[in-house]
C-alpha positions in Angstrom: -73.4 14.9 -40.0 -74.9 12.5 -42.3 -78.4 14.1 -42.2 -76.6 17.2 -43.3 -74.6 16.4 -45.6 -76.4 17.6 -48.7 -76.5 21.0 -47.1 -72.7 21.4 -46.6 -71.1 20.3 -49.7 -71.9 23.8 -51.3 -68.4 25.6 -50.4 -65.0 25.0 -48.5 -65.6 28.0 -46.1 -69.2 26.3 -45.0 -67.8 22.9 -44.4 -65.2 24.2 -42.3 -67.8 25.8 -40.3 -69.7 22.8 -39.8 -66.6 20.6 -39.0 -64.7 22.9 -36.8 -67.2 22.5 -33.7 -66.3 18.5 -33.6 -63.8 17.1 -31.5 -61.4 15.0 -33.4 -58.9 12.6 -31.7 -57.1 9.6 -32.5 -59.2 6.4 -31.1 -58.5 3.6 -33.0 -55.3 1.6 -32.8 -53.8 0.1 -36.1 -54.9 -3.1 -35.4 -58.5 -2.4 -35.4 -58.3 0.0 -38.1 -56.6 -2.7 -40.3 -56.5 -1.8 -43.8 -58.8 0.9 -43.5 -55.9 3.4 -42.1 -55.1 4.4 -45.7 -57.3 7.5 -45.6 -60.0 6.2 -48.2 -63.8 5.7 -47.7 -64.6 3.7 -50.8 -66.6 0.8 -50.2 -68.3 -0.5 -47.4 -68.0 1.0 -44.1 -67.6 0.6 -40.3 -68.0 2.6 -37.7 -67.6 1.9 -34.0 -69.9 4.0 -31.7 -69.7 4.0 -28.3 -72.1 5.4 -25.6 -70.7 7.0 -22.3 -72.5 8.0 -19.3 -69.8 10.0 -17.4 -70.5 11.7 -14.5 -67.8 13.7 -12.6 -68.9 12.9 -9.4 -68.4 9.0 -9.7 -65.3 8.0 -8.7 -65.9 4.3 -10.5 -64.1 3.5 -13.6 -66.0 4.9 -16.7 -67.5 1.7 -18.6 -69.0 1.8 -22.1 -72.5 2.3 -21.6 -73.5 1.0 -25.2 -71.8 -0.6 -28.1 -72.8 -0.1 -31.2 -71.5 -0.8 -34.8 -73.1 1.1 -37.8 -72.3 -0.5 -40.7 -72.6 1.1 -44.2 -73.0 -1.2 -47.5 -70.4 -0.3 -50.4 -73.8 1.2 -52.0 -73.7 4.1 -49.4 -77.2 4.2 -49.3 -78.1 2.4 -46.0 -77.0 2.3 -42.8 -77.6 -0.5 -40.5 -77.1 -0.6 -36.2 -75.9 -3.3 -34.6 -75.7 -3.1 -30.6 -73.2 -5.4 -28.8 -74.5 -6.4 -25.5 -72.6 -5.0 -22.5 -72.5 -8.3 -20.7 -71.2 -10.0 -23.5 -68.1 -12.4 -22.4 -65.4 -11.6 -24.4 -61.3 -12.3 -24.5 -60.0 -8.8 -23.9 -56.6 -8.8 -25.4 -53.1 -7.8 -24.2 -52.1 -4.3 -25.4 -49.0 -2.6 -24.7 -49.3 0.1 -21.8 -53.1 -0.1 -22.1 -54.3 -3.4 -21.1 -50.7 -5.8 -20.0 -52.7 -9.1 -19.6 -55.1 -11.1 -21.9 -58.2 -11.8 -19.8 -61.7 -12.9 -20.0 -64.3 -10.4 -19.1 -67.5 -8.4 -19.9 -67.0 -6.2 -22.9 -68.1 -3.3 -20.9 -64.8 -3.7 -18.9 -62.7 -3.3 -22.2 -63.1 0.8 -22.5 -62.8 0.7 -18.4 -59.2 -0.8 -18.9 -58.0 1.1 -21.5 -59.5 4.6 -20.2 -57.6 3.8 -17.0 -54.2 3.8 -18.6 -54.6 5.9 -21.9 -58.1 8.3 -21.5 -60.7 8.0 -23.7 -58.5 7.2 -26.9 -57.3 4.1 -25.0 -60.7 2.8 -24.1 -61.8 2.9 -27.4 -58.6 1.3 -28.6 -59.0 -1.7 -26.4 -62.8 -1.8 -27.4 -62.1 -1.9 -30.7 -59.6 -4.6 -30.9 -61.7 -6.4 -28.2 -64.5 -6.3 -30.8 -62.3 -7.3 -34.0 -60.9 -10.5 -31.7 -64.5 -12.3 -31.6 -65.9 -10.4 -34.8 -63.0 -10.2 -37.1 -64.5 -6.7 -37.8 -62.2 -4.0 -38.6 -63.0 -0.1 -38.4 -63.2 3.1 -40.8 -64.1 5.3 -38.0 -65.0 5.5 -34.5 -67.1 8.1 -32.4 -67.4 8.3 -28.4 -70.7 10.0 -27.7 -71.3 11.4 -24.2 -75.0 11.0 -23.5 -75.0 14.2 -21.2 -73.7 16.2 -23.7 -75.9 14.8 -26.6 -78.7 16.7 -24.4 -77.7 19.5 -26.2 -77.8 18.4 -29.7 -81.5 17.1 -28.9 -82.3 20.7 -27.4 -81.1 22.3 -30.9 -82.9 20.0 -32.7 -86.4 20.9 -30.3 -86.4 17.3 -28.7 -87.4 14.0 -30.9 -90.4 12.1 -31.5 -90.8 8.7 -29.9 -92.7 6.2 -29.5 -92.2 4.6 -26.1 -92.6 0.8 -26.0 -92.3 -0.7 -22.4 -93.6 1.0 -19.4 -90.8 2.0 -17.3 -90.2 4.4 -13.8 -87.1 6.3 -13.9 -84.0 5.0 -11.8 -82.4 8.4 -12.0 -85.0 11.5 -12.4 -88.1 12.1 -9.7 -90.3 14.7 -9.3 -90.3 16.7 -5.8 -93.8 17.4 -4.2 -93.8 21.0 -6.1 -92.9 19.0 -9.5 -89.7 20.1 -9.5 -87.2 17.5 -11.3 -84.7 15.8 -9.1 -81.9 13.1 -9.2 -83.3 9.9 -7.1 -80.0 9.5 -5.5 -80.6 12.8 -3.3 -84.3 12.1 -3.0 -84.9 8.5 -3.0 -88.4 9.2 -1.5 -89.5 11.5 -4.5 -92.2 10.1 -7.4 -89.6 8.6 -9.7 -90.8 9.6 -13.7 -92.9 7.6 -15.2 -92.8 6.6 -18.9 -96.0 5.3 -20.3 -96.4 3.3 -23.3 -97.3 5.5 -26.4 -96.1 7.9 -29.4 -95.2 11.3 -28.3 -92.5 13.9 -28.7 -90.1 14.3 -25.8 -88.1 17.2 -24.6 -84.3 16.1 -24.6 -83.8 15.7 -20.7 -86.8 12.9 -21.1 -85.3 11.0 -24.3 -82.0 10.9 -23.0 -83.5 9.8 -19.3 -85.9 7.3 -20.9 -82.6 5.6 -23.4 -80.8 5.1 -20.0 -83.0 3.1 -18.1 -82.5 -0.8 -18.1 -83.3 -1.7 -14.3 -87.3 -2.8 -14.4 -87.4 -3.6 -18.1 -87.9 -7.6 -18.8 -84.8 -7.7 -21.0 -82.9 -5.1 -19.1 -79.8 -4.3 -21.3 -81.3 -5.8 -24.4 -84.2 -3.7 -24.1 -82.3 -0.6 -23.2 -80.1 -1.0 -26.9 -83.3 -1.2 -28.5 -84.6 1.8 -27.1 -80.9 3.7 -28.0 -81.2 2.6 -31.5 -84.8 3.8 -31.5 -83.4 7.2 -30.1 -80.7 7.2 -33.0 -83.0 6.7 -35.7 -85.7 9.5 -34.0 -82.5 12.0 -33.9 -82.0 11.0 -37.5 -85.5 11.6 -38.7 -85.8 14.7 -36.7 -82.7 16.0 -38.5 -84.2 15.4 -41.5 -87.7 16.7 -40.8 -85.7 19.9 -39.0 -84.4 20.9 -42.7 -80.8 20.0 -42.2 -80.3 19.0 -45.2 -81.2 22.4 -46.8 -80.8 24.8 -43.9 -77.1 25.6 -43.2 -78.0 28.2 -40.4 -80.2 25.5 -38.6 -77.1 22.7 -39.5 -74.8 24.7 -37.8 -76.9 25.0 -34.4 -77.2 21.5 -34.7 -73.3 20.8 -35.3 -72.2 23.2 -32.6 -74.3 21.5 -30.1 -72.7 18.4 -31.1 -69.2 19.3 -30.5 -70.0 19.0 -26.9 -70.9 15.8 -27.2 -69.0 13.9 -30.0 -65.4 12.8 -30.3 -64.7 11.0 -33.7 -61.7 9.6 -35.4 -62.0 9.6 -39.0 -58.8 8.0 -39.8 -57.5 11.1 -41.9 -60.7 11.7 -44.0 -62.1 14.7 -43.3 -65.4 15.2 -41.9 -66.7 16.9 -45.3 -65.7 14.0 -47.1 -67.5 11.4 -44.8 -70.6 13.7 -44.8 -70.7 14.4 -48.7 -70.1 10.0 -48.9 -72.8 9.5 -46.7 -75.4 11.9 -48.0 -77.5 9.2 -49.3 -77.7 7.2 -46.0 -80.3 10.0 -44.9 -82.7 9.1 -47.8 -83.4 5.7 -46.0 -84.3 4.9 -42.6 -81.7 3.1 -40.2 -82.1 -0.6 -39.8 -81.9 -1.6 -36.3 -80.4 -5.3 -35.6 -80.6 -7.3 -32.7 -78.0 -9.5 -31.3 -79.1 -12.6 -29.9 -82.7 -11.8 -31.8 -82.9 -9.5 -28.8 -83.2 -12.5 -26.0 -80.6 -13.6 -23.3 -78.3 -16.3 -24.3 -76.8 -16.8 -20.9 -73.5 -18.7 -19.7 -72.3 -19.1 -16.3 -68.8 -17.8 -15.6 -66.5 -19.5 -13.2 -67.3 -17.5 -10.1 -71.1 -18.2 -10.7 -72.0 -15.1 -12.1 -73.9 -14.6 -15.6 -73.1 -13.2 -18.8 -73.9 -13.1 -22.2 -72.6 -15.3 -25.2 -73.2 -15.1 -29.2 -75.6 -17.5 -30.6 -74.6 -19.1 -33.9 -77.1 -16.7 -35.6 -75.6 -14.0 -34.1 -72.0 -14.9 -35.1 -73.3 -15.3 -38.5 -74.8 -12.1 -38.5 -71.3 -10.4 -37.6 -69.9 -12.2 -40.4 -72.3 -10.9 -42.7 -71.6 -7.7 -41.6 -67.6 -8.2 -42.3 -68.4 -9.5 -45.8 -71.0 -6.8 -46.7 -73.6 -8.7 -46.8 -76.1 -7.7 -44.0 -79.0 -7.3 -46.6 -78.9 -10.9 -47.1 -78.7 -12.1 -43.7 -81.5 -9.6 -42.8 -83.9 -11.3 -45.8 -83.3 -14.6 -43.9 -83.5 -13.6 -40.5 -86.2 -11.1 -40.2 -86.6 -12.1 -36.4 -82.8 -10.2 -35.9 -84.7 -6.5 -36.9 -85.6 -4.5 -34.2 -88.6 -2.3 -34.2 -90.2 0.9 -32.8 -92.3 -1.5 -30.4 -91.4 -4.2 -27.5 -91.0 -7.9 -29.0 
């Protein structure tokens, strides 16, 4: 949407055509939106992005597969992505009708608790208020990304160019003896799809499969979070090179594909205003930031299992985000910036 902002400001009819395909819902509770619920997107902006791996055949509660805070400074010419570890040990607050009892748990459970009683909106609300609880960050908008549906967006873009920074076997997809793609759950003896280190063009199914992997990676979820950030950066770059900023027909095709993958809460500000406000972001590359500098900062829980906790520097990073001083933090802590290579 941001990448196509330059194209859609040409007229109300065209703007409506672009935005009608995007699902909109009230996802953020009043507490997590804070003063941002005033239908204004002036100043710095925080957007909660929740990635879900929804599979109808799975009866287990849906947990947040990825949690990303996108921060846009008041200048509206840059965007920072901060991935929150799914195993971060946090306090999940008590929220009426959604989560009756306050408790300590891993953060990826917050969405599951809320969605069990309040659907997708309830899941995001509990998650947003959980994030606010340990960071003090409130949100101007929120979005749910269905990774399965997002494959259509990547298809509409013609795939993406990514640099695979770690060798890994797919935990989900394999090839049978005839070379056909099959699910590893149904064909456990089939050869898993293997991703070699190197830069290449990836088809939609390859890109989505690669960024789902965490088993077999040295830093498991930290590595996956970095790959997801790289993927979003690649999609953003592909949108620019495909002419979305100047080709309304192409932009419309992509936005229609996005309709099946995205649900957004813009806090009452229309999507066209968002796209126009953030059009300057497309001129600069996304800055990807690593919580705990991308390494484990484990804590042993009362039951003997392990979880993650924020390092002192990570808490400082979130405080800098809240104060719109991430640029200063990045200059002082370059080790928190993620690259397109393993580190």
